[in-house]
N, C-alpha and C positions, 0 to 999 in steps of 0.2 A: 224469238228467244226459245232456245231448246230446253225442254223440261228434263230435269235430271231424275232418273228412276233410281229409287233407293235400293240398295242391295238387300236381298233376302237373307235370312239366317243361313240358308243353304249356300248362297253365294259366298258368304263370309266364311263358312266352314271349308269350302273348296279352296279359298284364298289362304286360309290358315294352314291347311295341309301342304299347299304348294310352298309356303314360306318355311314350314318345318323341314321340307326336303330340299329346299333351295340353298344357295350360297349363304353362309352365315347362320344357317338354321340348326336343326338338331342332328348330331352325328349318328345317333341311333336310327332315326327315321330315314336319313340319307342312305344308310347301309342296307336297308331292307330290300328283299326281293320277293317275287311271287312265292317262291318255295319257302323262304324263311318265315313267311307270315302264315303258312298253313296252320301251324299249331295254335296260333292265336285266333285265327278264324274259327277253328273247331271249338276252342275254349269259350269264346264269346258267344257262339251259337248256343252252346249248352246253357250258358248263363242267361241267355234270352229265353230259352225254354223254361228255365226255373222261374223267371220273372212272370212269364205268361201264366204258368200254372199256379204260382203261389205268392207273387210279388205284388207290390203296391203300384199305384199309378206312376209314382216317381221312379221306381226301380224299372218299370217297363220302358219309360222314356230314356233312362240311362242306358239300358242294355240295347235298345233299338239304335241308340246313337253309336254305341261301340260297334255294332254290326255295320252301320252306315259308314263309320270311319274306315273300316276294312275295304268297303267298296270304293270309296274315294282314294284311299291310299294305293290300292292296286291299280286304279286308273292313272293316278299320277306317276306311278312307276312305269306303266306302259307308255305314257306320253314321252318319257325320256329314254325309252328303250328302242334301239334300232330294230326294225322288223315288226314292231307292234304299232307304235305311233297312234294310239287312240286315247281318247280323254273320257272323262265321266259323261260328257255330253254325248259321245258316241254310244256309251253304254245305255244312257237313257233313251236315245233314239232307237236303238235296236230293240230295247224292251217294249217301247211304245208300239213299234211296228208289229212285234210278236203278239201283244195283247190284242191289238186290232184285228190281226189276221186270225187269231184263235176265237174271236167272238163275232162271227158273221151274223149271229142272231141279234147283236146289238148295233154293229156298224155296217151290216149289209142287209140282204133281204132273206136270209135264212130264218126259219121259224123255230123257236124253242121256248116253250112255256114253262118247263120244269127243268130241274137240274138233271133229271134222267134223260131228257131230250138232248141236253148238252153232252152228256157222257156218251150218248149213242153215236154222235159223229165226231167226238174229240179225237179218237185214234186216227180217223181219216185225215183230219187236219194236221196232226203231228206227222203222219206218214208223208203227206204232201210237202211238208217243211224239210223233212230229212229222208229223202228217197234212198240214201245209201244204207239205211238200216234195213237188215234182212231178217232179223230175229226179234221176237217180242222181248227178248232180254237186253237187246241193245239199248244203251243209255242208262241202265241201272247201275248206280255207283256201288261198287263192291265194299266200299268203306263204311256203308251205312251200319248202324247198330244191328246186330243179328236178328232181333225180333222184328224191327222195321223191315229188314231185307226179306225175312220170311213172309211177312204179310204182302210185300210187293210181289214176290215170286208166286205166291199162291194166287194172286190176282191175275198174273200173266198166264199161269197154267190154266186157269178157268177160261180165259179168253180164247185159248186154242182148243178147248174141249178136253184137255188131258185129265182134268178132274171136274166133276159137276158140283160136289158138295164138300167143302173143306171143314165141315163141322168137327170131324175126328172122334165124335161120340163121347166127348168129355162134358159132363153136364155142369153148366153154370149159366146164370142169366144176367149178370152185371159185372162191371169192372171191380166193384167192391168184393165180389166173389172170386174173380179171376186173379186179382193181385196176390192174395195169400196162396192160391194154388201154385202160381209161378214161383213164389218165394220158397214154397215147400219143395218144389222140384230142385231148385238151386241148392237148398239146404241138404237135401238127400244126396245130391251129387257131391257136395263138399264133404259130407260125412264119409263118403266112399272114396275120397281122394280123386274125384273126377272133376274135369273142367267143363262146366255146362256151356260156357261160351264157345269153346273150341268144338264141343260135341255138336252143337247146333250148326256152326259155320261149316263143319265137315259135311253134315247132312245136307246143308243147302247147296254145297258144291256139287254133290251127287245128284241133287234135285234139279240143278240147272242143266247138268249133262242129260238127264231124263227129258227135260223140256226141249232141249236142242234136238235130241234124237227123235222126239215126237214130231217136231216141226218138219223133219225131212220126209216123214211118211204121211203127213196129213195133206 
C-alpha cells in the first residue's frame, strides 16, 4: 500500500497561485508579467522592512508571505513563458546550490571560525561564480535607496584601496545620534529648495566614475 504524503502549506500555496493564474482563475493574476509586478515587489519589500523594524509577529508573518507570493507568482509566470520555462522548484534548486557553494566552511573542508573569516574569502567565492564581472561595482543595483547605495559603494571603494577610512570626520557614536543629523541635513536642503535625494545620487554617480577610473590604474 502506497503511503500518501500530505501536502505542506507551501505546496498548497503553490497550487493556489497556479489556480489563480490558470483557466477560470483570477483575470488580474493571469494578466500579470514580470515587469508589471515590479512596483508591487518594491512596495511589499518596504512593508516587510517596516514589519521587521516595528511590527508584531503576525505582521512579520503576513509581510513575509506577501514577499513569498511574489516569488511564487514570478515563477508561475516563467513556467508559462516561452524561453523561460522554469518553476519555483528550479528557483529553490538554484538557491540551494548557491548557498552550499558559498558556504564551503559548512558543506566542504574550508575552515572559518568567525564571520570575519567568511568575509575574507566571500569575494573569491562570488568571483568564481560570476567570472564575467570585471569591476567591484558590477552587480550593484542602481535602484537601491541612495543611502544604502552610498554605503555599498564606500565598501567597494575600500576593497580596492581607493579610500582607507570612510569616517568623514562627522562626530557621532550611535544611530540615535545619526538619525537626527541626517534629518537636519534633509531639512536644511528643503529650506534652501534643494533635493537631497537627487544631490546624493548625483554625487554617487560621480563617485562610481572615480571608482572605475581607479580600477584601471590599480
